[in-house]
C-alpha positions in Angstrom: 0.0 0.0 -0.2 1.2 3.3 -0.9 0.8 6.3 1.4 0.8 9.8 0.5 0.4 12.8 2.5 -0.8 16.1 0.8 1.4 19.3 1.0 -0.9 21.2 3.3 -0.9 18.5 6.0 -4.9 18.3 6.4 -5.3 15.2 4.2 -3.8 11.9 4.0 -4.5 9.5 1.3 -3.6 5.8 1.2 -3.5 4.0 -2.2 -3.2 0.7 -3.6 -3.7 -0.9 -6.8 -5.0 -4.6 -7.7 -3.9 -6.2 -11.1 -6.6 -8.5 -12.2 -6.0 -11.7 -14.3 -7.5 -10.1 -17.3 -5.0 -7.1 -17.0 -7.4 -4.7 -15.8 -6.4 -2.5 -12.7 -8.2 -1.4 -9.7 -6.9 1.9 -7.9 -8.2 2.4 -4.6 -8.0 5.3 -2.3 -8.9 6.2 1.4 -8.8 9.9 2.1 -8.5 10.8 5.8 -9.1 14.5 6.3 -7.5 16.1 9.4 -9.5 18.6 11.4 -8.3 20.0 14.7 -11.8 20.0 16.3 -13.0 16.5 15.0 -9.8 14.5 14.5 -9.7 12.3 11.4 -12.8 12.3 9.0 -12.5 9.2 6.7 -14.0 9.1 3.2 -14.0 6.4 0.5 -13.3 6.7 -3.0 -12.3 3.9 -5.6 -12.1 3.8 -9.3 -11.4 1.0 -11.4 -12.6 -0.9 -14.5 -15.5 -3.2 -13.6 -15.4 -6.8 -15.4 -19.0 -6.1 -16.6 -19.0 -2.6 -17.7 -19.7 -3.5 -21.3 -22.5 -6.0 -20.6 -24.1 -3.4 -18.2 -24.1 -0.7 -20.8 -25.4 -3.1 -23.6 -28.1 -4.1 -21.0 -29.1 -0.6 -20.3 -29.3 0.3 -24.1 -31.5 -2.6 -24.6 -33.8 -1.6 -21.8 -33.9 2.2 -23.1 -34.7 1.0 -26.5 -37.3 -1.5 -25.2 -38.7 1.5 -23.2 -38.8 3.9 -26.1 -40.9 1.3 -27.9 -43.2 1.1 -25.2 -43.8 4.8 -25.3 -44.6 4.7 -28.9 -47.2 1.9 -28.0 -48.9 4.2 -25.6 -48.8 7.0 -28.1 -50.3 4.5 -30.8 -53.2 3.6 -28.3 -52.1 -0.2 -28.0 -53.6 -2.3 -25.7 -53.0 -1.9 -22.0 -52.4 -5.4 -21.2 -49.8 -5.4 -24.1 -48.2 -2.4 -22.5 -48.2 -3.8 -19.1 -46.4 -6.9 -20.2 -43.7 -5.2 -22.2 -43.4 -2.8 -19.0 -43.0 -6.0 -16.8 -40.1 -7.1 -19.3 -38.2 -3.8 -18.9 -38.4 -4.0 -15.1 -37.1 -7.3 -15.3 -34.3 -6.3 -17.5 -33.5 -3.3 -15.2 -33.5 -5.7 -12.1 -31.1 -8.3 -13.8 -28.8 -5.4 -14.7 -28.9 -4.3 -11.2 -27.8 -7.7 -10.1 -24.9 -7.8 -12.5 -23.9 -4.5 -10.9 -24.4 -5.8 -7.3 -22.4 -9.0 -8.1 -19.6 -6.8 -9.4 -19.5 -4.6 -6.3 -19.5 -7.4 -4.0 -16.7 -9.3 -5.8 -14.3 -6.2 -6.2 -15.4 -3.1 -4.1 -16.7 -5.1 -1.1 -13.9 -7.5 -0.8 -11.5 -4.5 -1.0 -13.5 -2.7 1.8 -13.2 -5.6 3.9 -9.4 -6.1 3.3 -9.0 -2.4 4.3 -11.4 -2.4 7.0 -13.5 0.3 5.1 -16.8 0.0 7.0 -18.3 3.1 5.5 -18.2 1.3 2.0 -19.7 -1.8 3.8 -22.6 0.4 5.1 -23.0 2.1 1.9 -23.5 -1.2 0.1 -26.1 -2.2 2.8 -28.1 1.0 2.1 -27.8 0.4 -1.6 -29.2 -3.2 -1.4 -32.1 -2.1 0.9 -33.0 0.3 -2.0 -32.3 -2.1 -4.8 -34.7 -4.7 -3.4 -37.5 -2.4 -2.5 
């Protein structure tokens, strides 16, 4: 893990990089802001290439196209039951896309958070899961 302290002495960044088997990299940083009154304030950021980015983008593009065709169905006065069936298909596609993102997040971001003791990221994932499954 590479540690870097900024010039002003009020912020400390800890970086490390993971290199995956497929050659993609994951750069991860923890930022600690130093405040005289509050001590260290922890924030989390990470940037990396997800394994499934292309698949997620393709799924989203298909869902958007499907939704646009449903809009045209409504504009053309198509049967309500047909519209509802197509809306159900879009909802399923969006939910499945969310599952792909969630799985990727668990395999990379969450594992990294556990390894580094980043409990804020773990809590953020819990909140995201709660919202996703509602």
